[in-house]
N, C-alpha and C positions, 0 to 999 in steps of 0.2 A: 326310760328309767330315770327317776328323780335323784337328787343328791342324797336323800336319806337312804334310799335303797342301795346306792353305791357304798355308803358308809357301812351298812349292815353286811354287805357282801365282803367288804374289806376286813371287817371284824371277824367274820366266820373264817375267812381265809387265814387270818393271823392265828386264830385258835387252832385251826387244822394244822398249821405249821408247827405250833407248839406241841400239840398232842403227837404229831408225827415225830417230832424231835424226841419226846419221851419214849415212844415206842422203839425208835432206833437205838436210843441209849440203853434201854433195858435189853434189847435184843442183842446188842453188840458187846455188851460188857459182862464180865463174870465176877464182879465185885460183891461186897457184902450187901445183901438185900436191905438190911436196916439202914445202912449208910445211904444205899441207893434210894431207899424210901424217904429218908430224911432229905436227901438231895432233891428227890422228886417233889417232896412236900414244899421245900424251899422254892423250887422252880414253879410249883403250882401256885404258891403264894405270890411269887413274883409275877406269874402269868395272870393271877387274879387281880393283882395290883395294876398290871398293865391293862387288863380287861376293863377295870374300873376307870383307869385313865382314858382308855379308848371310848368307854361309854360316856364319860364326861366330855371328852372331845366330840363324841357323836351328838351329845345334847347341845353342846355349843354350836356345832355345825348345823344341827336342826334349827336352833334358834336363829342362827345367821341365815339359814335357808329361808325361814319364815320371813325374816326381815327383808331378805333379798327378794322374795316373792312379792312382799308388799311394795318394795321399791319398784319392782318390775311392773306391778299394776299401775303405780303412779306414772312410771315412764310410759307404759302403754297408753294411759289416758292422755298424757301430754302428746304422745305421738299421734293418737287419734285426733286430738284437737288440732295439732299442727297439720295433720293430713287433711282435715276438713278445711282449714285455712288454705292449704295448697290447692285443694279441689276448687275452692272459690276463686283463688288466684288464677288457676288453670282455666276455669270457665271464662273469667274476665279476659285472659290472654287469648282464648279461642275467639271470643267476640271481637277483640281488637285485631286479631290476625285476619278474621273474615272481613272486617272493615278495611284493613290495609290491602287485602287481596282484591277487594272491590275497587279501591282507589287505584291499585296497580293495574287492574284490567282497563280502567278508564284511561290511565296514563299510557298504557300500551296502545289503546285505540287512538288516542290523540297523537302518539308518536308515529303510528302507522300513517295517519292522515297527514301529519307534518312531513313524513318521508315522501308520500305521494306528491304533496305540494312542492317539496324540494326537487323531486325528480322532474316535475313539470317545469319548475323554474330553471333547472339545469338545461332541459331541452330548449326552453325559450331563450336562455342565455346563449346556448350554442347557435341557435338560429340567428339571434341578433349579432353574434360575433361574425358569422358568415356574411350577414348583410352588411355589417360594418366593414368587414374586410373587402367585400365587393365595392362598397361605396368609397373606401380608401383607394382601391385600385382605380376606380373611375375618377376620383378626385386627383390622384397622381397623374393619370392619363390626361385629365383636363388641364392640370397645371403644366404638364409637359407640352400639351397642345397649345396652351395659352402662351407658354414661353416661346414655342416655335412661331406662333402667330405674331407675338410681340416682336420677335426678331425679324420676321418677314415684314411686319408692318413698319418696323424701323428702317429696314432696307428699302421698302417701297417709298417711305417718306423721304429717305435720302435720294432715291431715284427720282421721286416727284420734284424734290427741290432742285436737283440737277436738271431735270427736264424742263421745269419752269424757267430756270435760269437760261437753259439753251433756247427755249421758246422765245424768251425775251430777247436774247441775242439775235435769233433768226428773224423775229419781228422787226428788230432794228435794221438788220441787213436787208430785209424785204422792203422796208420803208425807204431805206437809202437807195436800193435798186429801182424801186418804183419812181422815186424822185429823179434819178438819173435817166431812166427810160422816158419819163414824161418830158424831161428837158430835151431829149433827142427825138421826141415825137414817136416813141415806140410804146407798145403795150406789154405789160407783164403777164397778161392772161394767156394760158397755153391751151391749144385745142384739146378737147376732152379725150378723144380717142386716137391720139398719136401713138402708134405702136412702134416701139424701137425695134431695130433689127438686131436680135440677139439669139443665141442658141445655148443649149445646155444638155443635160442628161437626166433621165428618170432615176431618182435615188431610192424610191420606195413605192410599193403598190399595195392598195387595200380595197378590194371590191372595185367600185367604179371611181375611186379616188386615187390620186398619185401625187408624189412629191417630186419637184424638179429642182435643179441646182442653181436656178437664177431667181432673182427677187427684185425688190424695189430699188436696190442699188443699181440694177441694170435697166431701170426705167419701166419695169413691169408693173401693171396695175390690175386690180380685180376687174374681170370682164374681158380682158385681153384673151385672144385665142392663139394657141400654139399648134403646130403640126408635129406629129410624132412619126418616126420612121426607124427602121432597123436596116442598116446598109442601104441597099437600093429599094427595100420594100416599104411601101407606104402603109401605116397602121391606122391612121385616123387623125381626129382633131381633139384638142383639149381646151377647156375654158378655165381661166384662172378664177379660183374661188376666194383665196386669201393670200396675202403676200407678207413676207418678212424681208429684211434687208438682203439676206443671202439665199433665200429659198422661197418657194411658193407652193401652195396646194392647188391642184387642178382637178377637174372632173372630166371623165371620158364622155364625149358626145356620141351616143349610140347611133345617131343617124349617119355619122361619118366613119363609124368603126369598120376597119378592114382586117383587123387582126387583134390579137391579145397583147396588151401593153405589158411589158416586163421591165424589171430593173435593168438599167444599162442602155435602154433605148435612147436615141437622140431626139431632142425637141428643138424647134426653132420657130421664130415668128414668120419666117419665110422659108420655103423649101430650098431656095438658092440664096445663100448669103453672099453679099458683096465681099470680094477678097480685098 
């Protein structure tokens, strides 16, 4: 229902109220009909005047409604124009969005590839770190070994210097002794296989080798042979393999073996030592 229809409905409702008021007044009062007629005539005139005012108002509203409809048409045209512009803008935005989505897909693919490369790089870095750690440990060990070797070398150099000095002193003593012996018609040369009369004990045994408690300080030399026994039991013969000042390494001669050599067995260059 438009505005004009509403206005007519309103006018009819007003007139109905007026006439209803007349009916109620006539029905409820017992006054003079002439006065009542006059009053009703006045009310009718008043109602007519009101009706005319309402019709005038209705005309005004109708004109306003027409103007409003014209304005509405203009507004609708403007809205349609704006809508068309918005549709064009929306189409442009859709194209732009599709282009941005395509670029975004490319960026995501590149990002995924970069992530794979980063993961591979992280794995390579981890491997390199482990290798570097291993190399650092090896380097540390090498440095420690180098320090130990340097210390050992320094000690050996010191021992060599002392040995060289001792050798020099011994050479001087030998030269002096040779000169004294020559002056007395004696020779410094010692028979090669002069075996001293010494004895000791077995301190260790390993397979066919053993270690004894006598060495070069006792006159023992490589190649000398020792007899080994336990109490009155003869066990066999030993041959000196290497000597040190206070001990020597000997080998058990299987051809002379009479028993198993053990730690604590007695050894001697002769079975009966001179008392």
